[in-house]
N, C-alpha and C positions, 0 to 999 in steps of 0.2 A: 692880478687885476684885469677887469675886462676893459677893451678902450671904450672912449665914449661912445654911447648912443648903442654897445651891442646889447642886443637882448636875444632872448628865446621865442623862438616862434611854435607853438604847438598847436600840432594838427591834427582833429581826433575821427575817423571816420567809420560811423557805425559799421559793424559785422552783420550780417544775416542773423534773425533770431535776439537781437538786440535787445535787451533784460531794461525795462522802463523803470523798473525797483532802482537802479543804479542812478539813475540821475539825482535822487536827492542828497545821497553821499557825494556824488560828485563836485555837486553846488553848494555842500558844508566842506569839499577840500578845497575848493576855489575862494569861499568865504576864507576860510584860514589862511590862505596864500593872501589873500589879499589884508586882511589884518598885520601880518609878518611885512607887510608894505611891498610885496613879491610880485603881485600881479597888476598889471596896469591896465589890459584890456581883457574881457571874456566875453563869448556870445557863440549861440548856435547858428546854425546855417538856414536860411528859409526855406529849403526844401527836405530839416530833418534830416538830414544825410548825418551829419555830424556837427562841430564848431570848433573853436579854436581860442589857443588864450594865449596873451603874449609877458613873459616872463622878464624881469628886471632886479637889478642887485643880483645877479647868482654870478659866482666865480669861474665857471666854465663851463664847458659842455658836458662835461663829465657831471658836475652836478650836478645840472638840469636834469639830465637823464635819471639819477638817483630821485630828485625829486617829484618825477613826473611819474617815478615807477610806483608811487604812493597812491596816485589817482587811482579809485574805484573803477574808472571804465579800463583802464590798462590792466590794472592788478588781477582784475577779474576777466579780462581778457573781450571784453564787450568791444571795444572799439581798437582799427587799429590806428598807429601810432606813426606819426613825421614830425619830427625835431630839426630845428634848423637856428644856427646863431646867424642873427640878422643885422646886420647894422642899419637900423633904422634912423632916419631923420628927422 
């Protein structure tokens, strides 16, 4: 089990030629995570270069990686991914 406060920070950066049609499926994916109690925060960057979300209640970095791999922006290669285990306070 995770240490108290351990979260997983997901940072997505749009690649050149970003496909805007993937935004709606991405938002639906985030809604699914929220409904499961796994999504704490999410949002796009003001400059539209990408966005980030914060996962909670995920058992390990490997589980977070498997979960994030289902994000349409990641699965379709539209965005670069950075995933960090984060001791949030």
